C-alpha positions as CSV (number, residue, x, y, z in Angstrom):
1,X,22.8,16.7,0.3
2,X,19.9,18.6,-1.3
3,X,19.2,21.6,-3.5
4,X,16.3,22.5,-1.3
5,X,16.2,25.9,0.5
6,X,13.6,24.5,2.9
7,X,13.8,21.3,4.9
8,X,10.4,20.0,6.0
9,X,10.3,18.1,9.3
10,X,7.5,15.9,10.6
11,X,5.9,12.5,10.3
12,X,4.4,13.1,6.8
13,X,5.6,11.1,3.8
14,X,6.5,14.3,2.0
15,X,8.9,15.4,4.8
16,X,12.6,15.6,4.2
17,X,13.4,14.7,7.8
18,X,10.7,12.1,8.7
19,X,10.1,10.7,12.1
20,X,8.5,7.4,12.8
21,X,4.7,7.7,12.7
22,X,4.1,5.1,15.5
23,X,7.0,5.9,17.8
24,X,7.3,9.7,17.6
25,X,3.7,10.5,18.2
26,X,4.4,14.0,19.7
27,X,5.7,15.1,16.3
28,X,3.0,16.5,14.0
29,X,2.6,15.3,10.4
30,X,4.1,18.7,9.2
31,X,5.8,20.0,12.3
32,X,8.5,22.5,11.4
33,X,10.8,23.7,8.7
34,X,14.5,24.7,8.6
35,X,15.1,27.5,6.1
36,X,18.1,29.3,4.8
37,X,17.2,33.0,4.8
38,X,19.5,36.0,4.6
39,X,22.6,34.0,5.1
40,X,21.4,32.2,8.2
41,X,19.4,29.1,9.2
42,X,16.0,29.6,10.8
43,X,13.7,27.0,12.3
44,X,10.0,27.7,11.8
45,X,7.2,26.0,13.6
46,X,4.5,25.5,10.9
47,X,1.6,24.9,13.2
48,X,2.5,21.8,15.2
49,X,0.3,20.4,18.0
50,X,2.9,20.1,20.7
51,X,5.3,22.9,19.8
52,X,9.0,23.3,18.8
53,X,11.6,24.0,21.5
54,X,15.1,25.4,20.9
55,X,17.4,25.0,24.0
56,X,14.4,24.5,26.1
57,X,12.5,27.6,24.9
58,X,9.2,27.4,23.0
59,X,9.6,29.1,19.6
60,X,7.7,29.9,16.5
61,X,10.6,31.3,14.5
62,X,14.2,31.1,15.7
63,X,17.6,31.8,14.2
64,X,19.8,28.8,14.7
65,X,23.4,28.6,15.8
66,X,25.8,25.6,15.8
67,X,25.2,23.5,18.8
68,X,21.5,24.4,19.3
69,X,19.3,21.6,20.7
70,X,15.9,21.3,19.1
71,X,13.0,19.3,20.6
72,X,10.0,18.5,18.4
73,X,6.9,18.1,20.4
74,X,7.5,19.1,24.1
75,X,9.1,16.9,26.8
76,X,9.5,13.4,25.6
77,X,9.6,14.3,21.9
78,X,12.7,13.6,19.8
79,X,15.7,15.8,20.3
80,X,18.3,16.7,17.7
81,X,21.5,18.8,17.8
82,X,21.9,21.3,15.0
83,X,25.5,21.8,13.8
84,X,26.9,24.0,11.0
85,X,30.3,23.2,9.5
86,X,32.0,26.4,8.4
87,X,34.3,25.3,5.5
88,X,34.0,26.1,1.8
89,X,30.3,25.2,2.2
90,X,27.8,25.6,4.9
91,X,26.2,22.3,5.7
92,X,23.6,21.8,8.5
93,X,23.7,18.4,10.0
94,X,20.8,16.6,11.7
95,X,21.9,13.6,13.9
96,X,25.3,13.7,12.2
97,X,24.0,13.4,8.6
98,X,24.2,16.4,6.2
99,X,20.7,17.7,5.5
100,X,21.2,20.1,2.6
101,X,24.0,22.2,1.2
102,X,24.1,25.9,0.2
103,X,27.3,27.5,-1.2
104,X,28.5,30.4,1.0
105,X,29.8,33.7,-0.3
106,X,33.5,33.0,-0.8
107,X,33.9,34.7,-4.1
108,X,36.7,36.9,-5.6
109,X,36.6,40.7,-5.0
110,X,33.5,42.3,-6.7
111,X,35.7,44.1,-9.3
112,X,36.7,40.7,-10.9
113,X,33.1,40.0,-11.8
114,X,30.7,42.6,-13.3
115,X,27.3,42.8,-11.5
116,X,25.5,41.5,-14.6
117,X,27.8,38.4,-14.7
118,X,27.1,37.8,-11.0
119,X,23.4,38.1,-11.7
120,X,23.5,35.6,-14.6
121,X,25.4,33.1,-12.4
122,X,22.9,33.5,-9.6
123,X,20.0,33.1,-12.1
124,X,21.4,29.9,-13.5
125,X,22.1,28.6,-10.0
126,X,18.4,29.4,-9.0
127,X,17.1,27.6,-12.1
128,X,19.2,24.5,-11.3
129,X,18.0,24.4,-7.7
130,X,14.4,24.8,-8.7
131,X,14.6,22.1,-11.3
132,X,16.4,19.7,-8.9
133,X,13.8,20.4,-6.2
134,X,11.0,19.8,-8.8
135,X,12.6,16.5,-9.9
136,X,12.9,15.3,-6.3
137,X,9.2,15.9,-5.9
138,X,8.4,13.7,-8.9
139,X,7.6,16.6,-11.3
140,X,5.1,18.2,-8.9
141,X,5.4,21.5,-7.0
142,X,8.2,21.2,-4.5
143,X,7.1,24.1,-2.4
144,X,10.7,25.5,-2.6
145,X,10.5,27.9,-5.6
146,X,9.5,31.1,-3.7
147,X,12.2,30.5,-1.1
148,X,14.9,29.9,-3.7
149,X,13.9,33.0,-5.6
150,X,13.7,35.2,-2.5
151,X,17.2,34.1,-1.4
152,X,18.6,34.6,-4.9
153,X,17.1,38.2,-5.1
154,X,18.7,39.0,-1.7
155,X,22.1,37.8,-2.9
156,X,21.7,39.8,-6.1
157,X,20.9,43.0,-4.1
158,X,23.9,42.3,-1.9
159,X,26.4,42.2,-4.8
160,X,24.8,44.9,-6.9
161,X,24.4,47.5,-4.1
162,X,28.2,47.4,-3.7
163,X,28.8,48.2,-7.4
164,X,26.0,50.3,-8.7
165,X,22.8,51.0,-6.8
166,X,20.9,52.1,-10.0
167,X,21.4,48.8,-11.7
168,X,19.8,46.8,-8.9
169,X,16.3,47.0,-10.3
170,X,17.3,46.1,-13.8
171,X,19.4,43.1,-12.7
172,X,16.7,41.8,-10.4
173,X,14.3,42.0,-13.3
174,X,16.8,40.2,-15.5
175,X,16.9,37.5,-12.8
176,X,13.1,37.2,-12.8
177,X,12.9,37.0,-16.6
178,X,15.7,34.4,-16.9
179,X,14.0,32.3,-14.2
180,X,10.7,32.6,-15.9
181,X,12.2,31.4,-19.1
182,X,13.5,28.4,-17.2
183,X,10.1,27.9,-15.5
184,X,8.4,28.0,-18.9
185,X,10.5,25.2,-20.3
186,X,10.1,23.2,-17.1
187,X,6.3,24.0,-17.1
188,X,6.0,22.6,-20.7
189,X,7.7,19.4,-19.7
190,X,5.4,19.0,-16.6
191,X,2.3,19.9,-18.7
192,X,3.3,17.3,-21.3
193,X,3.8,14.7,-18.6
194,X,0.4,15.6,-17.0
195,X,-1.3,15.2,-20.4
196,X,0.3,11.8,-21.0
197,X,-0.9,10.7,-17.5
198,X,-4.4,11.9,-18.3
199,X,-4.4,10.0,-21.6
200,X,-3.4,6.8,-19.7
201,X,-6.1,7.3,-17.1
202,X,-8.7,7.9,-19.8
203,X,-7.6,4.7,-21.6
204,X,-7.7,2.7,-18.4
205,X,-11.1,4.1,-17.6
206,X,-12.5,3.0,-21.0
207,X,-11.0,-0.5,-20.5
208,X,-12.5,-0.8,-17.0
209,X,-16.0,0.1,-18.4
210,X,-15.7,-2.6,-21.0
211,X,-14.5,-5.1,-18.3
212,X,-17.5,-4.2,-16.2
213,X,-19.9,-4.9,-19.0
214,X,-18.3,-8.3,-19.8
215,X,-18.5,-9.3,-16.1
216,X,-22.2,-8.5,-16.0
217,X,-22.7,-10.5,-19.2
218,X,-20.9,-13.5,-17.7
219,X,-22.9,-13.3,-14.5
220,X,-26.1,-13.9,-16.4
221,X,-24.8,-16.2,-19.2
222,X,-25.2,-20.0,-18.9
223,X,-24.0,-21.2,-22.3
224,X,-20.5,-22.7,-21.9
225,X,-19.3,-21.6,-25.4
226,X,-20.5,-18.0,-24.9
227,X,-18.9,-17.9,-21.4
228,X,-15.6,-19.1,-22.8
229,X,-15.7,-16.4,-25.5
230,X,-16.5,-13.7,-22.9
231,X,-13.6,-15.1,-20.7
232,X,-11.2,-14.6,-23.7
233,X,-12.4,-11.0,-24.1
234,X,-12.0,-10.4,-20.4
235,X,-8.5,-11.8,-20.4
236,X,-7.4,-9.5,-23.3
237,X,-9.0,-6.4,-21.7
238,X,-7.5,-7.0,-18.2
239,X,-4.1,-7.5,-19.9
240,X,-4.4,-4.1,-21.5
241,X,-5.6,-2.5,-18.3
242,X,-2.7,-3.9,-16.4
243,X,-0.3,-2.7,-19.1
244,X,-1.8,0.8,-18.7
245,X,-1.1,0.7,-15.0
246,X,2.5,-0.4,-15.7
247,X,2.8,2.6,-18.1
248,X,1.4,4.9,-15.4
249,X,3.8,3.5,-12.9
250,X,6.7,4.8,-15.0
251,X,5.2,8.2,-15.3
252,X,3.8,8.8,-11.8
253,X,4.2,6.2,-9.0
254,X,1.9,8.0,-6.6
255,X,-1.0,8.0,-9.2
256,X,-0.5,4.3,-9.9
257,X,-0.6,3.6,-6.1
258,X,-3.9,5.5,-5.8
259,X,-5.4,3.3,-8.5
260,X,-4.1,0.1,-6.8
261,X,-5.7,1.3,-3.5
262,X,-9.0,2.4,-5.2
263,X,-12.4,1.1,-4.3
264,X,-14.2,0.9,-0.9
265,X,-12.9,-0.6,2.3
266,X,-14.2,-4.1,1.4
267,X,-12.3,-3.9,-1.9
268,X,-9.1,-3.2,0.0
269,X,-9.8,-6.0,2.5
270,X,-10.5,-8.5,-0.3
271,X,-7.2,-7.5,-2.0
272,X,-5.3,-8.0,1.2
273,X,-6.7,-11.5,1.7
274,X,-6.2,-12.5,-1.9
275,X,-2.6,-11.5,-1.7
276,X,-2.2,-13.9,1.2
277,X,-3.8,-16.6,-0.9
278,X,-1.6,-15.8,-4.0
279,X,-5.0,-15.3,-5.7
280,X,-4.6,-11.7,-6.9
281,X,-6.9,-10.7,-9.8
282,X,-7.3,-7.5,-11.6
283,X,-11.1,-7.6,-11.1
284,X,-13.1,-9.6,-8.5
285,X,-16.3,-10.8,-10.1
286,X,-19.1,-8.5,-8.8
287,X,-21.3,-11.5,-7.7
288,X,-18.4,-12.8,-5.5
289,X,-18.2,-9.4,-3.8
290,X,-22.0,-9.4,-3.4
291,X,-22.0,-12.9,-1.8
292,X,-19.0,-11.9,0.4
293,X,-20.9,-8.9,1.7
294,X,-24.0,-11.1,2.2
295,X,-22.1,-13.5,4.4
296,X,-20.4,-10.8,6.4
297,X,-23.9,-9.3,7.1
298,X,-25.3,-12.8,7.9
299,X,-22.4,-13.5,10.3
300,X,-23.0,-10.2,12.2
301,X,-26.8,-10.9,12.4
302,X,-26.3,-14.2,14.2
303,X,-26.9,-14.0,17.9
304,X,-23.9,-16.2,18.8
305,X,-21.2,-14.4,16.8
306,X,-19.5,-13.0,19.9
307,X,-19.4,-16.5,21.5
308,X,-17.9,-17.9,18.2
309,X,-15.2,-15.2,18.3
310,X,-14.4,-16.0,21.9
311,X,-13.9,-19.7,21.0
312,X,-11.8,-18.7,18.1
313,X,-9.6,-16.7,20.4
314,X,-9.2,-19.6,22.8
315,X,-8.0,-22.0,20.2
316,X,-6.3,-19.6,17.7
317,X,-2.7,-19.7,19.1
318,X,-2.6,-23.5,18.8
319,X,-4.2,-23.5,15.3
320,X,-1.7,-20.9,14.0
321,X,1.2,-23.0,15.3
322,X,0.0,-26.0,13.3
323,X,-0.8,-24.0,10.2
324,X,2.4,-22.0,10.2
325,X,4.4,-25.2,10.5
326,X,3.1,-26.2,7.0
327,X,3.4,-22.7,5.5
328,X,-0.4,-22.1,5.4
329,X,-1.7,-18.6,5.7
330,X,-3.6,-18.2,9.0
331,X,-6.7,-17.1,7.1
332,X,-7.1,-20.6,5.9
333,X,-7.9,-21.6,9.5
334,X,-11.3,-19.8,9.2
335,X,-12.4,-23.0,7.6
336,X,-13.2,-24.0,11.2
337,X,-15.5,-21.0,11.6
338,X,-17.5,-21.9,8.5
339,X,-17.5,-25.7,9.3
340,X,-18.3,-25.7,13.0
341,X,-18.0,-22.2,14.5
342,X,-14.9,-23.5,16.3
343,X,-17.0,-26.0,18.2
344,X,-15.0,-29.2,19.0
345,X,-18.2,-31.2,19.6
346,X,-20.1,-30.1,16.5
347,X,-21.7,-32.9,14.5
348,X,-23.5,-32.8,11.1
349,X,-26.4,-34.8,9.8
350,X,-24.0,-36.5,7.4
351,X,-21.8,-37.8,10.2
352,X,-19.0,-35.2,10.0
353,X,-17.7,-34.4,13.5
354,X,-15.4,-32.0,15.4
355,X,-14.1,-28.5,14.8
356,X,-12.9,-29.4,11.3
357,X,-15.9,-31.6,10.4
358,X,-14.1,-34.8,9.3
359,X,-16.1,-37.7,8.1
360,X,-14.9,-41.1,9.5
361,X,-13.0,-42.2,6.4
362,X,-11.1,-38.9,6.1
363,X,-10.3,-38.9,9.9
364,X,-8.8,-42.4,9.7
365,X,-6.8,-41.3,6.6
366,X,-5.1,-38.8,8.8
367,X,-4.6,-41.2,11.7
368,X,-7.4,-40.0,14.0
369,X,-8.7,-42.8,16.1
370,X,-12.4,-43.6,16.2
371,X,-13.5,-46.5,18.4
372,X,-17.2,-46.3,19.1
373,X,-17.3,-49.2,21.6
374,X,-14.6,-47.6,23.7
375,X,-16.1,-44.1,23.3
376,X,-13.0,-42.8,21.5
377,X,-13.3,-40.2,18.7
378,X,-10.3,-38.0,18.2
379,X,-12.2,-35.8,15.8
380,X,-13.3,-34.0,18.9
381,X,-9.7,-33.6,20.2
382,X,-8.8,-30.0,19.2
383,X,-5.0,-30.5,19.0
384,X,-5.1,-33.8,17.1
385,X,-7.9,-32.8,14.7
386,X,-6.2,-29.4,14.0
387,X,-3.0,-31.2,13.2
388,X,-4.9,-33.5,10.8
389,X,-6.7,-30.5,9.2
390,X,-3.4,-28.7,8.5
391,X,-2.0,-31.8,6.9
392,X,-5.1,-32.2,4.8
393,X,-5.0,-28.7,3.5
394,X,-1.2,-29.0,2.8
395,X,-2.0,-32.2,0.8
396,X,-4.6,-30.3,-1.2
397,X,-2.0,-27.7,-2.1
398,X,0.4,-30.4,-3.2
399,X,-2.4,-31.8,-5.3
400,X,-3.4,-28.6,-7.1
401,X,-0.2,-26.4,-6.8
402,X,1.4,-24.4,-4.2
403,X,-0.2,-21.2,-5.5
404,X,-3.7,-22.7,-5.4
405,X,-4.9,-21.8,-1.9
406,X,-8.3,-20.8,-3.2
407,X,-8.7,-24.2,-4.9
408,X,-7.6,-25.9,-1.7
409,X,-10.3,-24.1,0.2
410,X,-12.9,-25.0,-2.4
411,X,-11.7,-28.6,-2.3
412,X,-12.1,-28.8,1.4
413,X,-15.8,-28.5,0.8
414,X,-16.1,-30.4,-2.5
415,X,-13.4,-33.0,-1.9
416,X,-10.3,-33.4,-4.0
417,X,-11.9,-36.1,-6.1
418,X,-14.7,-33.7,-7.1
419,X,-12.2,-30.9,-7.9
420,X,-10.0,-33.4,-9.8
421,X,-13.0,-34.3,-12.0
422,X,-13.6,-30.7,-12.8
423,X,-10.0,-30.1,-13.8
424,X,-9.9,-33.4,-15.9
425,X,-13.0,-32.3,-17.7
426,X,-11.4,-28.9,-18.5
427,X,-8.3,-30.7,-19.9
428,X,-10.5,-32.4,-22.5
429,X,-11.9,-29.1,-23.8
430,X,-10.6,-27.4,-27.0
431,X,-7.2,-25.9,-26.3
432,X,-6.4,-28.5,-23.7
433,X,-5.2,-27.8,-20.2
434,X,-3.2,-24.7,-19.2
435,X,-2.1,-23.4,-15.9
436,X,-4.5,-20.4,-16.1
437,X,-7.4,-22.8,-16.5
438,X,-6.6,-24.2,-13.0
439,X,-7.1,-20.7,-11.6
440,X,-10.0,-20.4,-9.1
441,X,-11.3,-17.2,-10.7
442,X,-11.4,-18.9,-14.1
443,X,-13.5,-21.8,-12.6
444,X,-15.7,-19.3,-10.7
445,X,-16.5,-17.1,-13.7
446,X,-17.2,-20.0,-16.0
447,X,-19.4,-21.6,-13.4
448,X,-17.4,-24.8,-13.4
449,X,-17.9,-25.4,-9.6
450,X,-21.1,-26.5,-7.8
451,X,-23.3,-23.9,-6.2
452,X,-22.4,-25.0,-2.7
453,X,-18.7,-24.6,-3.4
454,X,-19.2,-21.2,-5.1
455,X,-20.7,-20.1,-1.8
456,X,-18.2,-21.8,0.4
457,X,-15.1,-19.7,-0.4
458,X,-16.8,-16.3,0.1
459,X,-18.1,-17.7,3.4
460,X,-14.6,-18.4,4.6
461,X,-13.3,-15.0,3.4
462,X,-16.3,-13.3,5.2
463,X,-15.4,-15.1,8.4
464,X,-11.7,-14.0,8.0
465,X,-12.7,-10.3,7.5
466,X,-15.0,-10.3,10.6
467,X,-12.5,-12.3,12.7
468,X,-9.6,-10.1,11.7
469,X,-11.5,-6.9,12.6
470,X,-13.1,-7.6,15.9
471,X,-13.2,-3.9,17.1
472,X,-14.8,-2.7,13.9
473,X,-17.5,-5.4,14.1
474,X,-18.1,-5.0,17.8
475,X,-16.8,-8.4,18.9
476,X,-14.5,-7.1,21.6
């Protein structure tokens, strides 16, 4: 059921009848329209790639009858049957569901209604349809106004010609004036809403500029007290910016979605990963993004990156099985890329060994056998060591909180004892311990983590971005 005089058909998000963008590939984004014109339904091909066919015949514009079969996009494209039910209303149906409804001319004899009254009724009907179409389009242009007006004018001419030919022009003008009055009121509402949206965007833009300045200041600041003060200002500003987005969401969802998807491709990739790690933040510190980009570039410059990716592909199904069993996002498994480049025989100068680089004490803690005299070292056993790594990361989450995936990654490098000392130290600071102080980004901005750990997390995310986009980075 719809007040629209035009039904848009295609794969585009703004279509009224929308086909699946992956399955129905023969259908264009904006393929065709079904219009109600001059008391009949017409299908119009609006410039599709593969054409529109009615009863097997290629058409550009075609008057429809009940029972017609329409194929969108040549042989193999989706086919629909078009039916019209002739009752008190004329309702086209697509795949059995009513698409839109237009009242048919079942009215009393002309003499019972003066032409001027007919005209006024039609004008009000047109205003309602236009307003409804505008509302369904979120306050934006619906693309229906001209069609509704044209159909209304034809209906006015039909009733007035029967009564008094000379009055037609005046009544048509009255229709236009009445409708323009309705458009004026609607236009004012839309203008007011647009102005409010612009004010919200302006406010958010001002907040973002202040946030950017504070982030730069924090990047170069080393004094703990000044850093803490800047962090408080940053928290207050980001809260206001997020409130502005919430306000915008109520006014215009599409505009709010644009803001949420703003930034470059790397920004969007970072947001996707952080969502998996439950580590979303309004703003990623600029230095973090710089280091992440540095590690992506460094990974791609290495001569053995394709070989590393091939090893990753070999072991990945088994790794994912172990990580999924403990509810760990698969991106956490890129620890193995950073630690050993997925090499089961890798060994460090500090004595760490295997794909997950366990030292002996940690390996024994997770029941990996090491018997040098008998030549047994299960740290090099891919399955057993991966099982141990998944258990260890799950334990770190239990230690620091189920939403602290980023801290768990940092702790894999620093060790949970080192991370525990950092958190204990924060608990003794003025204000005591709060959940937000355990946040990875809080520790990162306030430089509470060692330099090696500050680099370790972006290294893992860089490996995940490269490993998840092999075609883009030329690994396949």
